[in-house]
C-alpha positions in Angstrom: 7.6 -25.7 -0.2 6.5 -28.6 2.0 7.8 -28.2 5.6 9.4 -31.3 7.2 6.9 -32.9 9.6 3.7 -32.2 7.6 1.8 -35.5 7.7 0.1 -35.1 4.3 3.3 -36.0 2.5 3.0 -39.4 0.9 5.9 -41.5 -0.6 5.9 -44.9 -2.3 9.0 -47.0 -1.5 9.6 -50.0 -3.8 12.5 -52.4 -3.2 13.5 -55.0 -5.8 12.6 -58.6 -4.9 16.1 -60.0 -5.6 16.6 -61.7 -2.2 16.0 -59.6 0.9 18.9 -57.2 0.6 17.1 -54.4 -1.3 14.2 -54.5 1.2 16.6 -54.5 4.2 18.5 -51.4 3.0 15.2 -49.6 2.6 14.5 -50.0 6.3 16.6 -47.0 7.4 15.0 -44.9 4.7 11.5 -45.8 5.8 12.4 -45.1 9.4 13.6 -41.6 8.5 10.4 -40.9 6.5 8.2 -42.1 9.3 10.2 -39.9 11.8 9.1 -36.9 9.7 5.5 -38.1 9.7 5.5 -39.0 6.1 2.9 -41.5 5.0 4.7 -44.5 3.5 3.3 -47.0 1.0 5.5 -50.0 0.2 5.3 -51.9 -3.1 7.2 -55.2 -3.2 7.0 -59.0 -3.5 5.7 -61.4 -0.8 9.0 -62.3 0.8 10.0 -58.6 1.0 6.5 -57.8 2.4 6.9 -60.5 5.1 10.2 -58.9 6.1 9.1 -55.3 6.1 5.7 -55.9 7.6 7.4 -57.4 10.6 9.4 -54.2 11.0 6.5 -51.8 10.1 3.2 -53.5 10.8 1.2 -50.3 10.3 2.3 -49.6 6.8 0.1 -50.0 3.6 1.5 -52.6 1.2 1.0 -53.0 -2.5 1.8 -56.3 -4.3 4.4 -55.7 -7.1 6.0 -58.7 -8.8 9.7 -58.5 -9.5 12.1 -60.0 -12.0 12.0 -63.4 -10.3 15.4 -64.5 -11.7 16.5 -68.1 -11.3 20.1 -69.2 -10.9 21.7 -72.4 -12.1 23.3 -75.1 -10.0 26.8 -74.0 -11.0 28.6 -70.9 -12.2 28.3 -71.6 -15.9 24.6 -72.4 -15.7 23.9 -69.3 -13.6 25.7 -67.1 -16.2 23.7 -68.7 -19.0 20.4 -68.4 -17.1 21.0 -64.7 -16.4 21.6 -64.0 -20.1 18.5 -65.9 -21.2 16.4 -64.0 -18.7 17.3 -60.5 -19.9 14.2 -60.3 -22.2 12.1 -61.3 -19.1 13.7 -58.4 -17.2 13.0 -55.9 -19.9 9.4 -57.0 -20.1 8.9 -56.7 -16.4 10.4 -53.1 -16.5 7.7 -52.1 -18.9 5.1 -53.8 -16.7 6.4 -51.9 -13.7 6.1 -48.6 -15.5 2.5 -49.3 -16.5 1.7 -50.4 -13.0 3.1 -47.2 -11.5 1.2 -45.0 -13.9 -2.1 -46.9 -13.1 -1.2 -46.6 -9.4 -0.6 -42.9 -9.6 -4.0 -42.4 -11.2 -5.6 -44.0 -8.1 -3.2 -42.9 -5.4 -1.6 -39.5 -5.4 2.0 -39.7 -4.0 4.5 -36.9 -3.7 7.5 -39.1 -4.6 8.6 -42.6 -5.5 11.8 -44.2 -4.1 12.7 -47.1 -6.2 15.5 -49.5 -5.1 16.7 -51.0 -8.4 13.3 -51.2 -10.0 14.0 -49.6 -13.3 10.4 -49.1 -14.4 9.2 -47.0 -11.4 9.6 -43.5 -13.0 6.9 -41.1 -14.1 6.6 -37.5 -15.1 3.7 -37.3 -12.7 5.9 -37.3 -9.6 9.4 -37.0 -8.3 11.2 -40.4 -8.7 14.4 -41.5 -6.9 16.4 -44.5 -8.1 18.7 -46.2 -5.6 21.6 -48.3 -7.0 25.2 -49.0 -6.2 25.7 -50.4 -9.8 26.3 -47.6 -12.2 28.7 -50.0 -14.0 27.4 -53.6 -14.1 30.2 -56.1 -14.1 30.2 -59.1 -16.4 32.6 -61.9 -17.5 32.5 -60.7 -21.1 35.0 -57.8 -20.9 34.9 -54.0 -20.9 33.3 -53.6 -24.3 30.2 -55.5 -23.3 30.2 -53.8 -19.9 30.2 -50.4 -21.7 27.2 -51.4 -23.8 25.3 -52.5 -20.7 26.3 -49.3 -18.9 24.7 -47.3 -21.8 21.5 -49.3 -21.4 21.7 -48.9 -17.6 22.0 -45.1 -17.9 19.2 -44.9 -20.4 16.8 -46.1 -17.7 18.4 -44.3 -14.8 18.3 -41.0 -16.6 14.5 -41.2 -16.7 14.4 -40.7 -12.9 14.6 -37.4 -11.1 17.6 -38.3 -9.0 19.9 -41.2 -8.4 21.0 -42.1 -4.9 24.1 -44.2 -4.5 24.6 -46.1 -1.3 28.3 -45.6 -1.0 30.9 -43.0 -0.1 32.0 -40.5 -2.8 35.7 -40.5 -1.6 38.5 -43.0 -1.5 36.6 -45.1 1.2 34.3 -46.5 -1.6 32.6 -49.8 -0.6 31.6 -50.8 -4.2 34.7 -49.7 -6.1 34.2 -49.4 -9.9 30.5 -50.4 -9.6 29.6 -47.1 -8.0 32.5 -45.0 -9.3 32.7 -45.6 -13.0 34.7 -43.2 -15.2 31.5 -42.1 -17.0 28.6 -40.9 -14.8 24.9 -40.4 -15.5 23.5 -37.2 -16.9 21.0 -36.7 -14.1 21.5 -35.5 -10.5 23.5 -38.1 -8.4 24.0 -38.3 -4.7 26.2 -40.6 -2.6 24.2 -41.4 0.6 26.8 -43.4 2.5 26.7 -46.9 4.0 23.0 -47.8 3.9 22.4 -50.3 6.7 19.4 -50.9 9.0 21.8 -51.8 11.9 23.4 -49.8 14.7 26.7 -50.6 16.4 26.1 -51.9 19.9 28.7 -52.0 22.7 28.5 -55.6 23.7 31.0 -58.4 24.5 31.8 -60.7 21.6 31.2 -64.4 22.3 34.2 -66.5 21.5 33.8 -69.2 18.8 30.4 -67.9 17.9 29.1 -67.7 14.3 26.2 -65.9 12.6 25.3 -67.3 9.3 23.0 -65.3 7.1 21.5 -66.5 3.8 19.4 -64.9 1.1 19.2 -64.6 -2.6 17.6 -66.5 -5.5 17.2 -70.2 -5.8 18.6 -72.8 -6.2 21.9 -71.2 -4.9 20.4 -70.2 -1.6 19.5 -73.8 -0.8 22.7 -75.2 -2.2 24.8 -73.1 0.2 22.4 -73.8 3.0 22.9 -77.6 2.6 26.6 -77.2 2.4 26.8 -75.1 5.6 24.3 -77.2 7.6 26.3 -80.3 6.7 29.6 -78.8 7.9 28.0 -77.3 11.0 27.2 -80.8 12.4 30.8 -81.2 13.5 31.3 -77.6 14.7 31.9 -77.3 18.4 31.3 -73.6 18.9 28.0 -71.9 18.9 26.2 -70.8 15.7 23.0 -69.0 14.8 21.8 -69.7 11.3 19.4 -67.2 9.7 17.9 -68.9 6.6 16.5 -65.7 5.0 13.0 -67.2 4.6 10.6 -64.8 6.3 7.4 -66.6 5.1 8.6 -70.2 6.0 7.1 -72.1 8.9 9.1 -75.4 8.7 11.7 -75.6 11.4 15.2 -77.3 11.1 17.2 -78.9 13.8 21.0 -79.5 13.5 22.5 -79.8 17.0 22.1 -78.3 20.5 24.8 -75.7 19.8 23.3 -74.6 16.5 20.1 -72.5 16.5 18.3 -72.2 13.1 15.8 -69.5 12.3 13.8 -69.0 9.2 13.9 -65.2 9.8 15.1 -62.8 12.5 13.7 -59.3 13.1 16.2 -56.5 12.5 16.6 -55.6 16.2 17.4 -59.2 17.2 19.7 -59.8 14.2 21.5 -56.5 15.0 22.3 -57.7 18.5 23.3 -61.2 17.5 25.6 -59.8 14.7 27.4 -57.5 17.2 27.9 -60.4 19.6 29.2 -62.9 17.0 32.9 -63.5 16.5 32.4 -64.1 12.7 29.6 -63.5 10.2 29.3 -65.9 7.3 27.2 -64.7 4.3 27.0 -64.0 0.6 28.9 -61.0 -0.7 25.6 -59.3 -1.6 26.0 -55.5 -1.3 23.4 -55.1 1.5 25.2 -57.7 3.6 28.5 -56.1 2.9 27.1 -52.7 4.1 25.8 -54.3 7.3 29.2 -55.9 8.0 31.0 -52.6 7.4 28.5 -50.6 9.5 29.1 -52.9 12.5 32.8 -53.4 11.9 32.4 -57.2 11.8 34.9 -59.9 10.9 33.3 -61.8 8.1 33.7 -64.7 5.7 31.9 -64.1 2.4 30.9 -66.7 -0.2 30.0 -65.0 -3.5 27.1 -66.6 -5.4 28.8 -68.6 -8.3 28.2 -66.8 -11.6 26.9 -63.5 -10.1 29.5 -61.2 -11.3 28.7 -58.3 -9.0 29.2 -60.5 -5.9 32.4 -62.0 -7.3 33.8 -58.5 -7.9 32.8 -57.2 -4.5 34.3 -60.2 -2.8 37.6 -59.8 -4.6 37.7 -56.0 -4.2 36.9 -56.0 -0.5 39.2 -58.9 0.1 42.0 -56.9 -1.5 41.2 -54.1 0.9 41.1 -56.6 3.9 37.5 -55.6 4.7 36.3 -59.2 4.3 37.8 -62.7 4.0 36.4 -64.4 0.8 36.1 -68.1 -0.1 34.7 -69.7 -3.2 31.7 -71.9 -2.7 33.2 -74.9 -4.4 36.3 -74.7 -2.1 34.4 -73.9 1.2 35.4 -75.9 4.3 34.1 -74.4 7.5 37.1 -75.2 9.7 39.7 -74.1 7.2 37.8 -70.9 6.5 37.6 -70.1 10.2 41.3 -70.9 10.8 42.4 -68.7 7.9 40.0 -65.9 8.9 41.4 -65.8 12.4 44.9 -65.1 10.9 43.6 -62.5 8.5 44.4 -58.8 9.2 40.9 -57.3 9.0 40.6 -53.6 8.4 37.5 -51.6 9.6 35.9 -48.4 8.4 35.7 -45.8 11.1 32.9 -43.5 12.4 30.1 -44.5 10.0 26.9 -42.6 10.7 23.6 -42.1 8.9 24.0 -38.3 8.2 24.3 -38.6 4.4 21.1 -40.6 4.0 19.2 -38.5 6.5 20.2 -35.3 4.7 19.1 -36.8 1.3 15.7 -37.9 2.7 15.1 -34.7 4.5 15.9 -32.6 1.4 13.6 -34.8 -0.7 10.8 -34.1 1.7 11.5 -30.4 1.8 11.6 -30.2 -2.0 8.1 -31.7 -2.6 5.5 -29.1 -3.3 
């Protein structure tokens, strides 16, 4: 058995390039691996590379194209576009699998940790699949969801293990997504709230906002324009993180509004802890960051993205987040309502579950 701390252990980490969320939630995993002297190689797209390279400048990176999904300008068009792009996704999964097998012929790694990249499994090495979506929500009813779940499990079952970033008990963050009635046939492990952030004891600045954007176009830009327009009349302070790590163009709104194309994790962590409210999409990685830090938040699900719509509704019903539809969003109204909302926080969230999972993976590699 490989003892923890041996430096010749090498692991490939590959986050999906669907926005920056999958890359951001791989940061704590990479940190744990590096703390045990594991050699880490990251395979990802250019935006994810820009983000992770800023956090880990010494790592080796491999370019790996993703699914590159495009959304529509409204909910109906987004639903249609996602359906029409399913063949593209299936083709890319096959390409991923070919890429991995070619890569393993050149570079011997002890394990692969794939965050939602369905093609990164191989009999040549241990492969871990990370997902919070064991059941994928759609607008087409439970029968269609059951068919999609069977397809989902067909791919997941080809991995060695499935790690689920959620809690196994009644404190579930993802609800039915991560706790379906039917589970996969292969080993599964709940690894808790997977966030790169740590809670900091700092004073909250009154009337301060942190706005975080990410996700596929054109919906990222549509929401950005909506928020920037409404921020022009905002009298408090706001920090606007655009989620564009490779962008050099700078935007100016007003003296009380600071706009950044991208913020390093340490700085973003501090700003989030100091902000009175966080405004963001209801993407799962953003949700986990909010819960980890116990922040009051206003979430705006991407129109037509069923997962985000479900998460926003589910967590709104549990009073974890305050949700507003994009088409109805008015900044002042949202803030006034959020200030009256009875937010509930998770208590005592730590990283023990994910640390144990990573350490046992390292120890199991021969």
